mmCIF file as gemmi writes it, N, C-alpha and C atoms, coordinates in Angstrom:
data_model
loop_
_atom_site.group_PDB
_atom_site.id
_atom_site.type_symbol
_atom_site.label_atom_id
_atom_site.label_alt_id
_atom_site.label_comp_id
_atom_site.label_asym_id
_atom_site.label_entity_id
_atom_site.label_seq_id
_atom_site.pdbx_PDB_ins_code
_atom_site.Cartn_x
_atom_site.Cartn_y
_atom_site.Cartn_z
_atom_site.occupancy
_atom_site.B_iso_or_equiv
_atom_site.pdbx_formal_charge
_atom_site.auth_seq_id
_atom_site.auth_asym_id
_atom_site.pdbx_PDB_model_num
ATOM 1 N N . MET Axp A 1 ? 0.845 -1.173 0 1 0 ? 1 A 1
ATOM 2 C CA . MET Axp A 1 ? 0 0 0 1 0 ? 1 A 1
ATOM 3 C C . MET Axp A 1 ? 0.893 1.24 0 1 0 ? 1 A 1
ATOM 4 N N . LYS Axp A 2 ? 0.557 2.183 -0.854 1 0 ? 2 A 1
ATOM 5 C CA . LYS Axp A 2 ? 1.331 3.408 -0.949 1 0 ? 2 A 1
ATOM 6 C C . LYS Axp A 2 ? 1 4.328 0.219 1 0 ? 2 A 1
ATOM 7 N N . ARG Axp A 3 ? 2.022 4.91 0.792 1 0 ? 3 A 1
ATOM 8 C CA . ARG Axp A 3 ? 1.853 5.81 1.93 1 0 ? 3 A 1
ATOM 9 C C . ARG Axp A 3 ? 1.294 7.154 1.464 1 0 ? 3 A 1
ATOM 10 N N . GLY Axp A 4 ? 0.395 7.737 2.238 1 0 ? 4 A 1
ATOM 11 C CA . GLY Axp A 4 ? -0.208 9.021 1.896 1 0 ? 4 A 1
ATOM 12 C C . GLY Axp A 4 ? 0.753 10.18 2.1 1 0 ? 4 A 1
ATOM 13 N N . TRP Axp A 5 ? 0.455 11.291 1.462 1 0 ? 5 A 1
ATOM 14 C CA . TRP Axp A 5 ? 1.289 12.487 1.584 1 0 ? 5 A 1
ATOM 15 C C . TRP Axp A 5 ? 1.126 13.153 2.933 1 0 ? 5 A 1
ATOM 16 N N . PHE Axp A 6 ? -0.088 13.068 3.495 1 0 ? 6 A 1
ATOM 17 C CA . PHE Axp A 6 ? -0.387 13.703 4.772 1 0 ? 6 A 1
ATOM 18 C C . PHE Axp A 6 ? -0.955 12.666 5.724 1 0 ? 6 A 1
ATOM 19 N N . GLY Axp A 7 ? -0.69 12.853 6.999 1 0 ? 7 A 1
ATOM 20 C CA . GLY Axp A 7 ? -1.205 11.956 8.018 1 0 ? 7 A 1
ATOM 21 C C . GLY Axp A 7 ? -1.785 12.746 9.169 1 0 ? 7 A 1
ATOM 22 N N . PRO Axp A 8 ? -2.485 12.074 10.076 1 0 ? 8 A 1
ATOM 23 C CA . PRO Axp A 8 ? -3.084 12.784 11.206 1 0 ? 8 A 1
ATOM 24 C C . PRO Axp A 8 ? -2.005 13.385 12.11 1 0 ? 8 A 1
ATOM 25 N N . LYS Axp A 9 ? -2.301 14.559 12.633 1 0 ? 9 A 1
ATOM 26 C CA . LYS Axp A 9 ? -1.374 15.204 13.56 1 0 ? 9 A 1
ATOM 27 C C . LYS Axp A 9 ? -1.329 14.417 14.858 1 0 ? 9 A 1
ATOM 28 N N . LEU Axp A 10 ? -0.183 14.445 15.515 1 0 ? 10 A 1
ATOM 29 C CA . LEU Axp A 10 ? -0.051 13.755 16.793 1 0 ? 10 A 1
ATOM 30 C C . LEU Axp A 10 ? -0.795 14.494 17.895 1 0 ? 10 A 1
ATOM 31 N N . ILE Axp A 11 ? -0.792 15.825 17.832 1 0 ? 11 A 1
ATOM 32 C CA . ILE Axp A 11 ? -1.484 16.645 18.823 1 0 ? 11 A 1
ATOM 33 C C . ILE Axp A 11 ? -2.403 17.595 18.075 1 0 ? 11 A 1
ATOM 34 N N . GLY Axp A 12 ? -3.654 17.647 18.459 1 0 ? 12 A 1
ATOM 35 C CA . GLY Axp A 12 ? -4.593 18.557 17.818 1 0 ? 12 A 1
ATOM 36 C C . GLY Axp A 12 ? -5.354 17.889 16.686 1 0 ? 12 A 1
ATOM 37 N N . TRP Axp A 13 ? -6.043 18.732 15.9 1 0 ? 13 A 1
ATOM 38 C CA . TRP Axp A 13 ? -6.888 18.257 14.819 1 0 ? 13 A 1
ATOM 39 C C . TRP Axp A 13 ? -6.274 18.652 13.498 1 0 ? 13 A 1
ATOM 40 N N . GLY Axp A 14 ? -6.372 17.795 12.506 1 0 ? 14 A 1
ATOM 41 C CA . GLY Axp A 14 ? -5.891 18.132 11.173 1 0 ? 14 A 1
ATOM 42 C C . GLY Axp A 14 ? -4.901 17.119 10.653 1 0 ? 14 A 1
ATOM 43 N N . ALA Axp A 15 ? -4.201 17.527 9.621 1 0 ? 15 A 1
ATOM 44 C CA . ALA Axp A 15 ? -3.22 16.661 8.984 1 0 ? 15 A 1
ATOM 45 C C . ALA Axp A 15 ? -1.901 17.408 8.879 1 0 ? 15 A 1
ATOM 46 N N . SER Axp A 16 ? -0.83 16.639 8.832 1 0 ? 16 A 1
ATOM 47 C CA . SER Axp A 16 ? 0.496 17.216 8.65 1 0 ? 16 A 1
ATOM 48 C C . SER Axp A 16 ? 1.239 16.357 7.641 1 0 ? 16 A 1
ATOM 49 N N . PRO Axp A 17 ? 2.288 16.898 7.019 1 0 ? 17 A 1
ATOM 50 C CA . PRO Axp A 17 ? 3.028 16.124 6.025 1 0 ? 17 A 1
ATOM 51 C C . PRO Axp A 17 ? 3.58 14.831 6.627 1 0 ? 17 A 1
ATOM 52 N N . ALA Axp A 18 ? 3.38 13.725 5.897 1 0 ? 18 A 1
ATOM 53 C CA . ALA Axp A 18 ? 3.842 12.423 6.373 1 0 ? 18 A 1
ATOM 54 C C . ALA Axp A 18 ? 4.89 11.816 5.45 1 0 ? 18 A 1
ATOM 55 N N . SER Axp A 19 ? 5.148 12.459 4.317 1 0 ? 19 A 1
ATOM 56 C CA . SER Axp A 19 ? 6.146 11.957 3.374 1 0 ? 19 A 1
ATOM 57 C C . SER Axp A 19 ? 6.819 13.147 2.71 1 0 ? 19 A 1
ATOM 58 N N . TRP Axp A 20 ? 7.833 12.873 1.915 1 0 ? 20 A 1
ATOM 59 C CA . TRP Axp A 20 ? 8.535 13.974 1.252 1 0 ? 20 A 1
ATOM 60 C C . TRP Axp A 20 ? 7.617 14.701 0.277 1 0 ? 20 A 1
ATOM 61 N N . GLU Axp A 21 ? 6.668 13.98 -0.332 1 0 ? 21 A 1
ATOM 62 C CA . GLU Axp A 21 ? 5.725 14.632 -1.247 1 0 ? 21 A 1
ATOM 63 C C . GLU Axp A 21 ? 4.834 15.631 -0.501 1 0 ? 21 A 1
ATOM 64 N N . GLY Axp A 22 ? 4.437 15.272 0.695 1 0 ? 22 A 1
ATOM 65 C CA . GLY Axp A 22 ? 3.641 16.179 1.515 1 0 ? 22 A 1
ATOM 66 C C . GLY Axp A 22 ? 4.415 17.428 1.899 1 0 ? 22 A 1
ATOM 67 N N . TRP Axp A 23 ? 5.705 17.241 2.226 1 0 ? 23 A 1
ATOM 68 C CA . TRP Axp A 23 ? 6.537 18.402 2.55 1 0 ? 23 A 1
ATOM 69 C C . TRP Axp A 23 ? 6.741 19.288 1.325 1 0 ? 23 A 1
ATOM 70 N N . VAL Axp A 24 ? 6.91 18.689 0.158 1 0 ? 24 A 1
ATOM 71 C CA . VAL Axp A 24 ? 7.061 19.484 -1.072 1 0 ? 24 A 1
ATOM 72 C C . VAL Axp A 24 ? 5.776 20.252 -1.363 1 0 ? 24 A 1
ATOM 73 N N . ALA Axp A 25 ? 4.629 19.609 -1.229 1 0 ? 25 A 1
ATOM 74 C CA . ALA Axp A 25 ? 3.349 20.29 -1.459 1 0 ? 25 A 1
ATOM 75 C C . ALA Axp A 25 ? 3.174 21.452 -0.487 1 0 ? 25 A 1
ATOM 76 N N . THR Axp A 26 ? 3.548 21.255 0.768 1 0 ? 26 A 1
ATOM 77 C CA . THR Axp A 26 ? 3.453 22.322 1.763 1 0 ? 26 A 1
ATOM 78 C C . THR Axp A 26 ? 4.393 23.469 1.42 1 0 ? 26 A 1
ATOM 79 N N . LEU Axp A 27 ? 5.613 23.152 1.041 1 0 ? 27 A 1
ATOM 80 C CA . LEU Axp A 27 ? 6.593 24.177 0.674 1 0 ? 27 A 1
ATOM 81 C C . LEU Axp A 27 ? 6.15 24.957 -0.556 1 0 ? 27 A 1
ATOM 82 N N . VAL Axp A 28 ? 5.635 24.262 -1.563 1 0 ? 28 A 1
ATOM 83 C CA . VAL Axp A 28 ? 5.148 24.936 -2.776 1 0 ? 28 A 1
ATOM 84 C C . VAL Axp A 28 ? 4.01 25.888 -2.427 1 0 ? 28 A 1
ATOM 85 N N . PHE Axp A 29 ? 3.11 25.479 -1.564 1 0 ? 29 A 1
ATOM 86 C CA . PHE Axp A 29 ? 2.01 26.352 -1.166 1 0 ? 29 A 1
ATOM 87 C C . PHE Axp A 29 ? 2.524 27.59 -0.443 1 0 ? 29 A 1
ATOM 88 N N . VAL Axp A 30 ? 3.451 27.418 0.485 1 0 ? 30 A 1
ATOM 89 C CA . VAL Axp A 30 ? 3.979 28.56 1.234 1 0 ? 30 A 1
ATOM 90 C C . VAL Axp A 30 ? 4.71 29.519 0.302 1 0 ? 30 A 1
ATOM 91 N N . VAL Axp A 31 ? 5.528 28.989 -0.611 1 0 ? 31 A 1
ATOM 92 C CA . VAL Axp A 31 ? 6.245 29.839 -1.569 1 0 ? 31 A 1
ATOM 93 C C . VAL Axp A 31 ? 5.256 30.568 -2.477 1 0 ? 31 A 1
ATOM 94 N N . ALA Axp A 32 ? 4.223 29.878 -2.941 1 0 ? 32 A 1
ATOM 95 C CA . ALA Axp A 32 ? 3.212 30.522 -3.793 1 0 ? 32 A 1
ATOM 96 C C . ALA Axp A 32 ? 2.478 31.616 -3.035 1 0 ? 32 A 1
ATOM 97 N N . LEU Axp A 33 ? 2.15 31.363 -1.789 1 0 ? 33 A 1
ATOM 98 C CA . LEU Axp A 33 ? 1.449 32.355 -0.98 1 0 ? 33 A 1
ATOM 99 C C . LEU Axp A 33 ? 2.308 33.6 -0.767 1 0 ? 33 A 1
ATOM 100 N N . ILE Axp A 34 ? 3.568 33.404 -0.435 1 0 ? 34 A 1
ATOM 101 C CA . ILE Axp A 34 ? 4.475 34.54 -0.241 1 0 ? 34 A 1
ATOM 102 C C . ILE Axp A 34 ? 4.717 35.263 -1.562 1 0 ? 34 A 1
ATOM 103 N N . GLY Axp A 35 ? 4.917 34.5 -2.64 1 0 ? 35 A 1
ATOM 104 C CA . GLY Axp A 35 ? 5.148 35.104 -3.949 1 0 ? 35 A 1
ATOM 105 C C . GLY Axp A 35 ? 3.979 35.949 -4.413 1 0 ? 35 A 1
ATOM 106 N N . VAL Axp A 36 ? 2.776 35.433 -4.26 1 0 ? 36 A 1
ATOM 107 C CA . VAL Axp A 36 ? 1.582 36.194 -4.653 1 0 ? 36 A 1
ATOM 108 C C . VAL Axp A 36 ? 1.454 37.447 -3.795 1 0 ? 36 A 1
ATOM 109 N N . SER Axp A 37 ? 1.751 37.321 -2.51 1 0 ? 37 A 1
ATOM 110 C CA . SER Axp A 37 ? 1.658 38.481 -1.619 1 0 ? 37 A 1
ATOM 111 C C . SER Axp A 37 ? 2.64 39.577 -2.012 1 0 ? 37 A 1
ATOM 112 N N . LEU Axp A 38 ? 3.84 39.189 -2.419 1 0 ? 38 A 1
ATOM 113 C CA . LEU Axp A 38 ? 4.858 40.177 -2.769 1 0 ? 38 A 1
ATOM 114 C C . LEU Axp A 38 ? 4.699 40.721 -4.183 1 0 ? 38 A 1
ATOM 115 N N . LEU Axp A 39 ? 4.308 39.874 -5.124 1 0 ? 39 A 1
ATOM 116 C CA . LEU Axp A 39 ? 4.225 40.291 -6.526 1 0 ? 39 A 1
ATOM 117 C C . LEU Axp A 39 ? 2.949 41.043 -6.859 1 0 ? 39 A 1
ATOM 118 N N . PHE Axp A 40 ? 1.859 40.679 -6.224 1 0 ? 40 A 1
ATOM 119 C CA . PHE Axp A 40 ? 0.562 41.251 -6.585 1 0 ? 40 A 1
ATOM 120 C C . PHE Axp A 40 ? -0.028 42.015 -5.408 1 0 ? 40 A 1
ATOM 121 N N . ARG Axp A 41 ? 0.516 43.175 -5.174 1 0 ? 41 A 1
ATOM 122 C CA . ARG Axp A 41 ? -0.008 44.032 -4.105 1 0 ? 41 A 1
ATOM 123 C C . ARG Axp A 41 ? -1.119 44.901 -4.661 1 0 ? 41 A 1
ATOM 124 N N . GLY Axp A 42 ? -1.952 45.363 -3.799 1 0 ? 42 A 1
ATOM 125 C CA . GLY Axp A 42 ? -3.011 46.264 -4.231 1 0 ? 42 A 1
ATOM 126 C C . GLY Axp A 42 ? -4.316 45.54 -4.499 1 0 ? 42 A 1
ATOM 127 N N . ASP Axp A 43 ? -5.195 46.264 -5.14 1 0 ? 43 A 1
ATOM 128 C CA . ASP Axp A 43 ? -6.554 45.787 -5.345 1 0 ? 43 A 1
ATOM 129 C C . ASP Axp A 43 ? -6.873 45.645 -6.829 1 0 ? 43 A 1
ATOM 130 N N . THR Axp A 44 ? -5.906 45.165 -7.607 1 0 ? 44 A 1
ATOM 131 C CA . THR Axp A 44 ? -6.12 45.017 -9.043 1 0 ? 44 A 1
ATOM 132 C C . THR Axp A 44 ? -6.778 43.678 -9.346 1 0 ? 44 A 1
ATOM 133 N N . ALA Axp A 45 ? -7.328 43.571 -10.541 1 0 ? 45 A 1
ATOM 134 C CA . ALA Axp A 45 ? -7.986 42.324 -10.953 1 0 ? 45 A 1
ATOM 135 C C . ALA Axp A 45 ? -6.986 41.177 -11.008 1 0 ? 45 A 1
ATOM 136 N N . ILE Axp A 46 ? -5.79 41.44 -11.523 1 0 ? 46 A 1
ATOM 137 C CA . ILE Axp A 46 ? -4.763 40.386 -11.62 1 0 ? 46 A 1
ATOM 138 C C . ILE Axp A 46 ? -4.39 39.882 -10.23 1 0 ? 46 A 1
ATOM 139 N N . ALA Axp A 47 ? -4.317 40.778 -9.255 1 0 ? 47 A 1
ATOM 140 C CA . ALA Axp A 47 ? -3.982 40.373 -7.885 1 0 ? 47 A 1
ATOM 141 C C . ALA Axp A 47 ? -5.048 39.441 -7.323 1 0 ? 47 A 1
ATOM 142 N N . TRP Axp A 48 ? -6.309 39.755 -7.568 1 0 ? 48 A 1
ATOM 143 C CA . TRP Axp A 48 ? -7.393 38.903 -7.067 1 0 ? 48 A 1
ATOM 144 C C . TRP Axp A 48 ? -7.424 37.562 -7.784 1 0 ? 48 A 1
ATOM 145 N N . ILE Axp A 49 ? -7.087 37.544 -9.068 1 0 ? 49 A 1
ATOM 146 C CA . ILE Axp A 49 ? -7.018 36.272 -9.805 1 0 ? 49 A 1
ATOM 147 C C . ILE Axp A 49 ? -5.9 35.402 -9.243 1 0 ? 49 A 1
ATOM 148 N N . ALA Axp A 50 ? -4.74 36 -8.98 1 0 ? 50 A 1
ATOM 149 C CA . ALA Axp A 50 ? -3.615 35.247 -8.42 1 0 ? 50 A 1
ATOM 150 C C . ALA Axp A 50 ? -3.963 34.713 -7.034 1 0 ? 50 A 1
ATOM 151 N N . ARG Axp A 51 ? -4.589 35.537 -6.219 1 0 ? 51 A 1
ATOM 152 C CA . ARG Axp A 51 ? -4.998 35.079 -4.882 1 0 ? 51 A 1
ATOM 153 C C . ARG Axp A 51 ? -6.017 33.948 -4.978 1 0 ? 51 A 1
ATOM 154 N N . GLY Axp A 52 ? -6.924 34.066 -5.92 1 0 ? 52 A 1
ATOM 155 C CA . GLY Axp A 52 ? -7.918 33.012 -6.121 1 0 ? 52 A 1
ATOM 156 C C . GLY Axp A 52 ? -7.291 31.704 -6.573 1 0 ? 52 A 1
ATOM 157 N N . ALA Axp A 53 ? -6.257 31.798 -7.42 1 0 ? 53 A 1
ATOM 158 C CA . ALA Axp A 53 ? -5.569 30.591 -7.889 1 0 ? 53 A 1
ATOM 159 C C . ALA Axp A 53 ? -4.866 29.881 -6.736 1 0 ? 53 A 1
ATOM 160 N N . VAL Axp A 54 ? -4.212 30.643 -5.871 1 0 ? 54 A 1
ATOM 161 C CA . VAL Axp A 54 ? -3.543 30.041 -4.708 1 0 ? 54 A 1
ATOM 162 C C . VAL Axp A 54 ? -4.576 29.421 -3.771 1 0 ? 54 A 1
ATOM 163 N N . LEU Axp A 55 ? -5.672 30.113 -3.552 1 0 ? 55 A 1
ATOM 164 C CA . LEU Axp A 55 ? -6.731 29.578 -2.697 1 0 ? 55 A 1
ATOM 165 C C . LEU Axp A 55 ? -7.331 28.303 -3.285 1 0 ? 55 A 1
ATOM 166 N N . ALA Axp A 56 ? -7.543 28.279 -4.598 1 0 ? 56 A 1
ATOM 167 C CA . ALA Axp A 56 ? -8.091 27.086 -5.255 1 0 ? 56 A 1
ATOM 168 C C . ALA Axp A 56 ? -7.135 25.903 -5.119 1 0 ? 56 A 1
ATOM 169 N N . ALA Axp A 57 ? -5.837 26.149 -5.277 1 0 ? 57 A 1
ATOM 170 C CA . ALA Axp A 57 ? -4.85 25.078 -5.123 1 0 ? 57 A 1
ATOM 171 C C . ALA Axp A 57 ? -4.853 24.552 -3.689 1 0 ? 57 A 1
ATOM 172 N N . TYR Axp A 58 ? -4.944 25.456 -2.727 1 0 ? 58 A 1
ATOM 173 C CA . TYR Axp A 58 ? -4.99 25.057 -1.323 1 0 ? 58 A 1
ATOM 174 C C . TYR Axp A 58 ? -6.223 24.201 -1.033 1 0 ? 58 A 1
ATOM 175 N N . LEU Axp A 59 ? -7.37 24.659 -1.508 1 0 ? 59 A 1
ATOM 176 C CA . LEU Axp A 59 ? -8.608 23.912 -1.273 1 0 ? 59 A 1
ATOM 177 C C . LEU Axp A 59 ? -8.582 22.545 -1.954 1 0 ? 59 A 1
ATOM 178 N N . ALA Axp A 60 ? -7.926 22.447 -3.108 1 0 ? 60 A 1
ATOM 179 C CA . ALA Axp A 60 ? -7.805 21.158 -3.792 1 0 ? 60 A 1
ATOM 180 C C . ALA Axp A 60 ? -6.973 20.179 -2.962 1 0 ? 60 A 1
ATOM 181 N N . VAL Axp A 61 ? -5.87 20.656 -2.397 1 0 ? 61 A 1
ATOM 182 C CA . VAL Axp A 61 ? -5.035 19.786 -1.563 1 0 ? 61 A 1
ATOM 183 C C . VAL Axp A 61 ? -5.798 19.365 -0.311 1 0 ? 61 A 1
ATOM 184 N N . VAL Axp A 62 ? -6.522 20.288 0.3 1 0 ? 62 A 1
ATOM 185 C CA . VAL Axp A 62 ? -7.313 19.95 1.491 1 0 ? 62 A 1
ATOM 186 C C . VAL Axp A 62 ? -8.389 18.931 1.141 1 0 ? 62 A 1
ATOM 187 N N . ALA Axp A 63 ? -9.074 19.133 0.025 1 0 ? 63 A 1
ATOM 188 C CA . ALA Axp A 63 ? -10.13 18.204 -0.382 1 0 ? 63 A 1
ATOM 189 C C . ALA Axp A 63 ? -9.566 16.816 -0.651 1 0 ? 63 A 1
ATOM 190 N N . LEU Axp A 64 ? -8.42 16.744 -1.31 1 0 ? 64 A 1
ATOM 191 C CA . LEU Axp A 64 ? -7.802 15.441 -1.576 1 0 ? 64 A 1
ATOM 192 C C . LEU Axp A 64 ? -7.332 14.777 -0.289 1 0 ? 64 A 1
ATOM 193 N N . THR Axp A 65 ? -6.838 15.575 0.632 1 0 ? 65 A 1
ATOM 194 C CA . THR Axp A 65 ? -6.348 15.018 1.893 1 0 ? 65 A 1
ATOM 195 C C . THR Axp A 65 ? -7.475 14.399 2.707 1 0 ? 65 A 1
ATOM 196 N N . PHE Axp A 66 ? -8.636 15.054 2.713 1 0 ? 66 A 1
ATOM 197 C CA . PHE Axp A 66 ? -9.732 14.587 3.547 1 0 ? 66 A 1
ATOM 198 C C . PHE Axp A 66 ? -10.811 13.825 2.787 1 0 ? 66 A 1
ATOM 199 N N . SER Axp A 67 ? -10.576 13.53 1.517 1 0 ? 67 A 1
ATOM 200 C CA . SER Axp A 67 ? -11.568 12.753 0.767 1 0 ? 67 A 1
ATOM 201 C C . SER Axp A 67 ? -11.559 11.304 1.253 1 0 ? 67 A 1
ATOM 202 N N . SER Axp A 68 ? -12.593 10.601 0.953 1 0 ? 68 A 1
ATOM 203 C CA . SER Axp A 68 ? -12.688 9.219 1.437 1 0 ? 68 A 1
ATOM 204 C C . SER Axp A 68 ? -11.613 8.329 0.83 1 0 ? 68 A 1
ATOM 205 N N . SER Axp A 69 ? -11.216 8.595 -0.411 1 0 ? 69 A 1
ATOM 206 C CA . SER Axp A 69 ? -10.177 7.762 -1.02 1 0 ? 69 A 1
ATOM 207 C C . SER Axp A 69 ? -8.817 8.055 -0.414 1 0 ? 69 A 1
ATOM 208 N N . ALA Axp A 70 ? -8.54 9.301 -0.128 1 0 ? 70 A 1
ATOM 209 C CA . ALA Axp A 70 ? -7.254 9.647 0.475 1 0 ? 70 A 1
ATOM 210 C C . ALA Axp A 70 ? -7.226 9.277 1.95 1 0 ? 70 A 1
ATOM 211 N N . ARG Axp A 71 ? -8.369 9.279 2.608 1 0 ? 71 A 1
ATOM 212 C CA . ARG Axp A 71 ? -8.422 8.98 4.034 1 0 ? 71 A 1
ATOM 213 C C . ARG Axp A 71 ? -7.92 7.565 4.32 1 0 ? 71 A 1
ATOM 214 N N . SER Axp A 72 ? -8.112 6.642 3.394 1 0 ? 72 A 1
ATOM 215 C CA . SER Axp A 72 ? -7.657 5.272 3.619 1 0 ? 72 A 1
ATOM 216 C C . SER Axp A 72 ? -6.141 5.181 3.654 1 0 ? 72 A 1
ATOM 217 N N . HIS Axp A 73 ? -5.459 6.197 3.092 1 0 ? 73 A 1
ATOM 218 C CA . HIS Axp A 73 ? -3.998 6.2 3.09 1 0 ? 73 A 1
ATOM 219 C C . HIS Axp A 73 ? -3.419 6.936 4.286 1 0 ? 73 A 1
ATOM 220 N N . LEU Axp A 74 ? -4.248 7.593 5.091 1 0 ? 74 A 1
ATOM 221 C CA . LEU Axp A 74 ? -3.734 8.358 6.23 1 0 ? 74 A 1
ATOM 222 C C . LEU Axp A 74 ? -3.238 7.468 7.321 1 0 ? 74 A 1
């Protein structure tokens, strides 16, 4: 059985990276979040599109982590 990218936290509620792929996904998200914050300042349409793209990517990872198919790998 293939190990999941994220596993249950030891303390508290949620998931944390359980493999190198999970750590890479977390790092990519943090870099994207910081990059969008620094590159797209202000209230322009492009800034909101970039923020929406980062949010959509985050929600996709969360949905995959907590979906019933991914839950069996946790």
